[in-house]
C-alpha positions in Angstrom: -74.9 -85.8 227.4 -75.6 -89.2 225.5 -72.5 -88.3 223.4 -69.9 -87.5 225.6 -71.0 -91.0 227.6 -70.8 -93.1 224.1 -67.6 -91.6 223.6 -66.1 -92.7 227.2 -67.8 -96.1 227.0 -65.6 -99.1 226.5 -66.7 -100.9 223.2 -69.1 -103.6 225.1 -71.0 -100.6 226.7 -70.9 -99.0 223.2 -72.6 -102.0 222.1 -75.1 -101.7 225.2 -76.2 -98.0 224.4 -76.9 -98.5 220.9 -78.9 -101.9 221.5 -81.5 -99.1 223.0 -82.5 -97.9 219.9 -83.7 -101.4 218.7 -86.6 -100.5 220.8 -89.2 -103.0 223.1 -88.6 -105.9 220.6 -85.0 -106.0 221.9 -86.2 -107.4 225.1 -88.9 -109.5 223.3 -86.2 -111.1 220.9 -83.8 -111.5 223.6 -86.3 -113.9 225.2 -87.5 -115.3 222.3 -85.5 -114.7 219.0 -83.1 -116.9 217.5 -80.1 -114.7 216.9 -80.6 -113.0 220.2 -80.9 -116.2 222.6 -77.5 -117.0 220.9 -76.4 -113.5 221.8 -77.8 -113.4 224.9 -74.8 -115.4 226.8 -73.0 -112.7 225.1 -74.1 -109.6 226.5 -74.7 -106.7 224.0 -75.0 -107.3 220.4 -71.9 -105.9 218.0 -74.8 -105.2 215.1 -78.8 -104.9 215.0 -77.7 -107.8 212.6 -77.3 -110.0 215.2 -80.4 -109.3 216.9 -82.6 -110.1 213.9 -81.0 -113.7 212.8 -83.8 -116.1 213.0 -86.3 -113.5 214.2 -89.9 -113.2 211.9 -90.8 -110.9 209.5 -93.3 -108.5 211.9 -90.3 -108.3 214.6 -87.8 -107.5 212.0 -90.2 -104.4 210.9 -90.5 -103.5 214.5 -86.8 -102.6 214.9 -86.1 -101.2 211.9 -88.9 -99.0 212.6 -87.3 -98.5 216.2 -84.6 -97.2 214.1 -86.3 -94.9 212.0 -87.9 -93.3 214.2 -85.0 -92.8 216.2 -82.8 -91.6 213.7 -85.3 -89.5 211.2 -85.2 -86.1 213.6 -81.5 -86.6 213.5 -81.2 -86.7 210.1 -83.8 -83.9 209.5 -81.4 -81.6 211.6 -78.5 -82.3 209.8 -76.6 -83.5 213.4 -74.4 -86.0 212.2 -71.3 -85.0 214.2 -71.5 -87.9 217.1 -70.0 -91.5 216.3 -73.2 -93.4 218.0 -75.2 -91.6 215.0 -72.7 -93.0 212.6 -73.4 -96.6 213.9 -76.7 -96.5 214.5 -77.6 -95.1 210.6 -75.0 -97.8 209.1 -76.6 -100.5 211.0 -80.3 -99.5 209.8 -79.1 -98.6 206.5 -77.6 -102.5 206.3 -81.1 -104.1 207.6 -83.7 -101.5 206.5 -85.8 -102.3 202.9 -85.0 -100.6 199.7 -87.7 -98.2 200.0 -86.8 -97.0 203.5 -82.9 -96.8 202.9 -83.8 -94.3 199.6 -85.6 -92.2 201.9 -82.6 -92.0 204.6 -80.2 -91.3 201.6 -82.5 -88.2 200.0 -82.6 -87.4 203.8 -78.7 -87.4 204.4 -78.2 -85.7 200.7 -80.4 -82.7 201.7 -78.1 -81.9 204.4 -75.4 -81.6 201.8 -71.8 -80.4 203.4 -73.4 -81.7 206.9 -73.1 -85.1 205.6 -69.0 -84.6 205.9 -69.5 -84.6 209.5 -69.5 -88.2 209.6 -67.0 -89.1 207.6 -64.0 -89.3 209.9 -65.3 -92.9 211.6 -65.3 -95.9 209.9 -69.1 -96.2 210.5 -69.5 -92.7 209.3 -67.5 -93.0 206.2 -69.3 -96.4 205.3 -73.1 -94.3 205.6 -71.4 -91.8 203.3 -70.3 -94.0 201.0 -73.7 -95.9 201.2 -75.6 -93.1 200.1 -73.5 -92.3 197.4 -73.6 -95.9 195.9 -77.2 -96.4 196.9 -78.3 -93.2 196.0 -80.6 -90.9 193.3 -78.1 -89.1 190.8 -79.6 -85.9 192.5 -78.3 -87.6 195.5 -75.1 -88.0 194.5 -74.8 -84.3 193.2 -75.5 -82.9 196.2 -73.4 -84.5 198.4 -70.4 -84.0 195.8 -71.1 -80.4 196.0 -71.3 -80.5 199.9 -67.5 -81.9 199.5 -66.7 -78.3 198.0 -63.6 -77.2 199.6 -62.7 -80.0 201.6 -62.3 -82.5 199.3 -58.1 -82.9 199.8 -58.9 -82.6 203.8 -61.0 -85.7 203.2 -58.8 -87.6 201.1 -56.6 -87.7 203.4 -58.6 -89.1 206.5 -57.9 -92.8 207.2 -61.7 -93.2 206.7 -63.0 -90.3 204.6 -60.9 -91.4 201.7 -63.2 -94.2 201.1 -65.6 -91.5 200.2 -63.6 -89.8 198.0 -63.1 -92.7 195.8 -66.7 -93.7 196.0 -67.9 -90.6 194.3 -65.4 -90.7 191.8 -66.6 -94.3 191.1 -70.5 -93.7 191.8 -71.3 -90.2 190.1 -72.1 -89.9 186.4 -71.3 -86.1 186.5 -68.2 -86.5 185.3 -68.2 -82.5 185.0 -69.0 -82.0 188.7 -66.1 -84.4 189.9 -63.9 -82.9 187.5 -64.5 -79.7 189.0 -65.0 -80.3 192.5 -63.0 -83.5 193.1 -60.2 -83.6 190.9 -59.8 -79.9 190.7 -59.4 -79.7 194.2 -56.5 -82.6 194.5 -54.9 -81.4 191.6 -54.0 -78.4 193.3 -53.1 -80.1 196.3 -51.0 -82.1 194.9 -49.0 -79.6 192.9 -49.1 -77.5 195.8 -47.5 -80.2 198.2 -45.0 -81.1 195.4 -44.2 -77.5 195.1 -44.5 -77.7 191.0 -45.7 -75.3 189.1 -49.3 -75.9 187.5 -48.7 -75.2 184.0 -44.5 -75.7 183.9 -43.7 -72.0 184.0 -45.2 -69.2 185.1 -44.6 -67.5 188.6 -43.0 -70.3 190.5 -40.6 -71.0 187.5 -39.8 -67.4 187.0 -39.1 -66.8 190.5 -36.3 -69.5 191.1 -33.2 -68.2 190.5 -30.7 -69.1 188.0 -27.2 -70.5 187.9 -24.5 -67.9 187.5 -22.3 -68.5 184.2 -19.0 -69.5 185.0 -16.8 -66.5 184.8 -14.6 -66.3 182.2 -10.7 -66.4 183.0 
């Protein structure tokens, strides 16, 4: 129900729904936090970063912990398709300390191909790129393997193409990227161009030859 409601909301209303994940401290910061006080007159916050501007360390930790509690079961179950999840995860990765980011990335990478459920939105693609950039070699390997069979489709998407680029840039295992990413892209390129893979073969043999001019 929340997913359907979020999809039907205006941008301002979506900000309000997302702020529910900031926890009780959202109200406290709204009353006394420097950043939130400045944002109070503007209505719902566009990013948790605005809420945390000028907040003390204790309140920052409380807001991050609230986001973590909201996201942990979602990540563990691989429920990554809803756009509100993409937004909250992106905000969490932006403001959480490095140790918590590493834990979130490890959980996300463990879902493998499920991570592709989020790359069709700008926020979701940013999360996947962050996971590839900041994850361990093991995390990147799992994420790249999860792309198998969907690379060409991902590369053609207006947001998801950045994930393919980041995977090629950040992954040290060139044998893996060559097989999973480059290999699939080559097949799609040659297929689209209707060009034989090796300069000959069945496609070349199937092309009709011009008949020689008849002797007069």
